[in-house]
C-alpha positions as CSV (number, residue, x, y, z in Angstrom):
1,M,135.4,193.0,103.0
2,R,136.8,189.4,103.1
3,P,139.2,188.6,100.3
4,P,138.3,185.7,98.0
5,P,140.0,182.4,98.9
6,S,143.0,181.5,97.0
7,P,142.9,178.6,94.5
8,S,144.9,176.5,96.9
9,D,142.3,176.8,99.6
10,R,139.4,175.6,97.4
11,P,138.4,171.8,97.8
12,S,139.1,169.6,94.9
13,R,136.4,168.2,92.7
14,L,136.9,164.7,94.2
15,A,136.4,166.1,97.7
16,L,133.3,167.9,96.6
17,F,131.9,164.7,95.0
18,A,132.7,162.6,98.1
19,R,131.1,165.2,100.3
20,R,127.9,165.2,98.2
21,Q,127.7,161.4,98.1
22,K,128.5,160.9,101.7
23,H,124.9,160.0,102.6
24,L,125.1,157.1,100.1
25,L,128.4,155.7,101.2
26,R,127.3,154.5,104.6
27,P,124.4,152.3,103.4
28,L,126.7,151.0,100.6
29,A,129.3,150.0,103.2
30,G,126.7,148.3,105.3
31,L,125.6,146.2,102.3
32,I,129.1,145.2,101.6
33,V,129.6,144.1,105.2
34,L,126.3,142.1,105.2
35,G,127.2,140.5,101.9
36,A,130.5,139.4,103.3
37,V,128.9,138.0,106.4
38,G,126.2,136.2,104.4
39,G,128.8,134.8,102.0
40,A,130.9,133.5,104.9
41,A,127.8,132.0,106.5
42,Y,126.8,130.2,103.3
43,L,130.3,128.8,102.8
44,Y,130.3,127.6,106.4
45,L,127.0,125.8,105.9
46,Q,128.4,123.9,103.0
47,L,131.0,122.3,105.3
48,P,130.2,118.7,106.5
49,G,128.3,118.6,109.7
50,A,127.8,122.4,109.9
51,K,124.0,122.2,109.7
52,E,123.9,119.5,112.5
53,Q,126.1,121.7,114.7
54,L,123.7,124.7,114.2
55,A,120.5,122.7,114.7
56,P,120.3,123.2,118.5
57,I,120.7,126.9,118.1
58,R,118.1,127.0,115.4
59,D,115.6,125.0,117.5
60,R,116.1,127.4,120.5
61,L,115.5,130.4,118.3
62,L,112.4,128.8,116.8
63,N,111.0,128.0,120.2
64,K,111.5,131.6,121.3
65,A,109.8,132.9,118.1
66,P,106.6,134.9,118.9
67,L,104.7,133.7,115.8
68,R,102.8,130.4,116.4
69,I,100.4,128.3,114.3
70,T,96.9,129.3,115.4
71,A,94.8,127.0,113.2
72,L,94.9,124.3,110.7
73,K,92.0,124.2,108.3
74,I,91.4,121.2,105.9
75,D,88.8,121.0,103.1
76,G,88.1,118.9,100.0
77,A,89.1,115.5,101.5
78,Q,86.5,112.8,101.2
79,L,88.6,109.6,100.9
80,T,91.8,110.8,102.7
81,S,91.5,110.7,106.5
82,E,92.1,113.9,108.5
83,E,94.8,112.1,110.6
84,A,96.8,111.3,107.4
85,I,96.6,114.9,106.3
86,R,97.7,116.3,109.6
87,N,100.6,113.9,109.7
88,A,101.6,114.9,106.2
89,V,101.4,118.6,107.2
90,G,103.9,117.9,109.9
91,V,103.0,120.6,112.4
92,K,100.2,121.3,114.9
93,V,98.5,124.3,116.5
94,G,101.0,126.0,118.8
95,D,104.1,125.1,116.8
96,P,106.3,127.9,115.6
97,V,105.3,129.3,112.2
98,L,108.9,129.4,111.1
99,N,109.2,125.7,111.6
100,F,106.7,125.0,108.8
101,S,107.7,124.6,105.2
102,V,104.9,125.0,102.6
103,S,106.8,123.2,99.9
104,D,107.7,120.2,102.1
105,A,104.1,119.8,103.3
106,R,102.8,120.0,99.8
107,D,105.2,117.3,98.6
108,R,104.1,115.0,101.5
109,L,100.4,115.6,100.8
110,N,100.7,115.0,97.1
111,A,102.2,111.6,98.0
112,L,99.1,110.4,99.9
113,P,96.7,107.9,98.3
114,F,93.8,109.4,96.3
115,V,95.3,112.9,96.3
116,D,95.5,114.4,92.8
117,H,96.9,117.8,93.8
118,V,96.9,120.1,96.9
119,T,97.1,123.8,97.7
120,V,98.8,124.8,101.0
121,E,98.6,128.4,102.2
122,R,100.3,130.0,105.3
123,H,98.8,133.3,106.6
124,L,100.4,136.0,108.7
125,S,97.8,135.3,111.3
126,G,99.4,131.9,111.9
127,E,96.6,130.0,110.1
128,I,97.4,127.2,107.6
129,D,94.9,126.3,105.0
130,V,95.0,123.0,103.1
131,H,92.8,122.3,100.2
132,I,92.8,118.7,98.8
133,T,91.7,117.7,95.3
134,E,91.3,114.0,95.2
135,R,91.3,111.5,92.4
136,P,88.6,109.1,93.5
137,P,88.8,105.5,92.2
138,F,86.1,104.6,89.7
139,A,86.4,100.8,89.6
140,V,88.4,97.8,90.7
141,W,90.5,96.2,87.9
142,Q,91.4,92.5,88.2
143,H,94.2,91.3,85.9
144,N,97.1,88.9,86.1
145,G,95.9,87.8,89.5
146,H,96.0,91.3,91.0
147,F,93.3,93.8,92.1
148,E,94.0,97.5,91.4
149,L,92.0,100.7,91.8
150,I,91.5,102.8,88.6
151,D,90.0,106.2,87.8
152,R,87.6,107.1,85.0
153,Q,90.5,107.3,82.5
154,G,91.7,103.8,83.4
155,N,94.8,105.1,85.3
156,K,95.9,103.3,88.4
157,V,95.0,105.0,91.6
158,P,97.7,104.5,94.3
159,D,96.2,102.5,97.2
160,Q,99.1,102.3,99.6
161,G,98.0,102.8,103.1
162,M,94.4,101.9,102.3
163,T,93.2,100.0,105.3
164,G,90.2,99.8,107.6
165,K,87.5,102.3,107.0
166,D,89.0,103.6,103.8
167,A,89.1,100.1,102.3
168,E,85.5,99.3,103.1
169,A,84.4,102.2,100.9
170,F,85.6,100.3,97.8
171,T,83.9,97.0,98.3
172,K,80.9,98.6,96.4
173,L,83.0,99.6,93.4
174,P,82.3,97.7,90.2
175,L,84.7,95.0,89.2
176,V,86.2,94.8,85.7
177,V,88.3,91.8,84.7
178,G,90.9,91.1,82.0
179,D,93.8,92.6,80.1
180,G,92.8,96.0,78.7
181,A,89.6,96.2,80.7
182,N,90.7,99.4,82.5
183,A,90.7,101.9,79.5
184,P,87.1,101.2,78.1
185,A,85.5,100.5,81.5
186,A,84.0,104.0,82.0
187,T,81.8,103.8,78.8
188,L,80.4,100.4,79.9
189,L,79.9,101.3,83.5
190,D,78.2,104.6,82.6
191,A,75.7,102.7,80.5
192,L,75.1,100.2,83.3
193,A,74.5,103.1,85.7
194,L,71.6,104.2,83.6
195,E,70.0,100.7,83.9
196,P,69.9,99.9,87.6
197,E,67.9,96.7,87.1
198,V,70.9,95.3,85.1
199,R,73.6,97.0,87.2
200,S,72.2,95.6,90.5
201,R,72.5,92.1,89.2
202,M,76.0,92.3,87.9
203,V,79.0,90.9,89.7
204,A,81.7,91.7,87.2
205,A,82.3,92.9,83.6
206,V,84.8,90.6,81.9
207,R,86.8,91.9,78.9
208,V,87.1,89.2,76.2
209,S,90.2,89.4,74.0
210,N,90.3,93.1,74.6
211,R,87.4,93.4,72.0
212,R,84.1,93.0,73.8
213,W,82.4,92.5,77.2
214,N,80.7,89.7,79.1
215,L,78.6,90.4,82.2
216,T,78.7,88.0,85.0
217,L,75.5,88.1,87.1
218,K,74.9,87.3,90.7
219,D,73.0,84.1,89.9
220,G,75.8,82.8,87.8
221,A,74.4,83.7,84.4
222,T,76.6,85.2,81.7
223,V,75.5,87.9,79.3
224,L,77.5,88.1,76.0
225,L,77.5,91.6,74.7
226,P,78.3,92.5,71.0
227,E,81.6,94.0,70.1
228,G,81.4,97.8,69.8
229,E,77.6,97.8,70.6
230,E,77.7,97.2,74.3
231,V,75.8,100.4,75.2
232,P,72.7,99.8,73.0
233,A,72.8,96.1,74.0
234,I,72.6,97.0,77.7
235,H,69.6,99.2,77.1
236,R,68.0,96.4,75.0
237,L,68.6,94.0,77.8
238,A,66.9,96.3,80.3
239,K,63.8,96.6,78.1
240,L,63.6,92.8,77.8
241,H,63.8,92.4,81.5
242,A,61.1,95.1,82.0
243,T,58.7,93.2,79.7
244,T,59.6,89.5,80.3
245,R,61.5,89.5,83.7
246,L,64.3,87.8,81.7
247,L,67.0,88.4,84.4
248,D,64.8,86.6,87.0
249,R,64.4,83.5,84.9
250,P,66.7,80.4,85.5
251,V,69.1,81.0,82.6
252,V,72.8,80.3,82.4
253,L,73.6,82.3,79.2
254,I,72.1,85.3,77.3
255,D,73.9,85.7,74.0
256,M,73.3,89.2,72.4
257,R,76.2,89.2,70.0
258,L,74.0,89.0,66.9
259,P,71.9,92.1,66.3
260,D,68.9,90.2,64.9
261,R,68.6,87.5,67.4
262,L,68.8,86.6,71.1
263,T,70.0,83.2,72.3
264,I,69.0,82.1,75.7
265,R,70.2,78.9,77.4
266,E,68.2,77.9,80.4
267,K,69.4,75.9,83.4
268,P,68.7,72.2,83.0
269,P,65.8,71.0,85.2
270,E,66.8,69.4,88.5
271,P,66.5,65.6,88.5
272,Q,63.4,64.2,90.2
273,P,63.3,61.2,92.5
274,D,62.5,57.9,90.7
275,A,59.0,57.0,92.0
276,S,59.2,53.4,90.6
277,K,61.9,52.4,93.1
278,P,60.9,51.6,96.6
279,E,61.8,54.1,99.3
280,T,64.4,52.9,101.7
281,D,63.7,52.9,105.4
282,A,65.6,55.1,107.8
283,P,68.2,53.3,109.9
284,A,66.8,52.1,113.2
285,A,68.0,53.8,116.3
286,A,70.2,52.0,118.7
287,G,68.3,49.7,121.0
288,A,65.2,49.6,118.8
289,H,63.8,46.3,117.5
290,P,63.9,45.8,113.8
291,G,60.6,46.7,112.2
292,K,59.5,48.9,115.1
293,P,60.0,52.7,115.2
294,A,62.5,54.0,117.8
295,A,61.0,55.5,120.9
296,A,61.0,59.3,121.0
297,P,62.8,61.0,123.9
298,S,60.8,61.7,127.0
299,G,58.6,64.8,126.6
300,Q,59.0,65.0,122.8
301,P,56.2,64.2,120.4
302,H,56.7,61.2,118.2
303,S,56.7,61.6,114.5
304,S,57.9,59.4,111.7
305,A,58.5,60.3,108.1
306,P,59.7,58.1,105.3
307,A,63.3,58.8,104.3
308,T,63.7,60.1,100.8
309,G,65.8,57.9,98.6
310,S,68.5,59.4,96.5
311,P,68.4,58.9,92.7
312,Q,70.6,56.3,91.3
């Protein structure tokens, strides 16, 4: 029978604790080493020129990376061109996935004209999805000699970079003119949209003293709408046109500011030639005898008509 160990041969409590926790000490030591290396790398990157020195190494690692962009899907864009979106994303199919920053692409896309907000997603398959939500312009606002695009709320819509095909789309937008015309424009234009016979004849809606509207028509006539009652006045004007063809008549002004009456100013009649004055003869052609008609060119029929005298 083996004798029991003497107290001096027994391991201490500290040794027993270290032996029991030995499986935890190795990972902890590894974390300490990684933390030290990461901290040193961070401090190094803060030095001037460190990022530039490491850029070639970073590029080589990215080019050797196995993950590549496999597809770039775009949806929701109606006014923004696909080329502008791809340029803002900043990468193309075949580029390394690690070379793509979702936040940077989102910032560039949000800066594009007509973009209200955007969602950018990067998938493990290498596909990048871009969903565009646009803020389409509602009208063109002319004030202080400038033309600006506005949305339904009257807010300015950025138009930088709007050229070519994009710009052509806005020549059909309604025009509102005057200080303060941007904010109340939606109410007026919505009412006009319900009356196409009136809307199709309108060139511009002019805000007067930021209180009421005038409509300028294509034939040069002006419709004076009442303050605060523009919508019912537009419907009334449409009914009058349906029964009397008012907007097809030669008028220069239709005053609807008073609720109980309608004032119409017609165009003055064109002056007629004075029949009491003798008509003047047309000047004789070179080489013709006075009092005789000039000879017509060979092969052309001869015709003569009295010249119309201009009124005095």
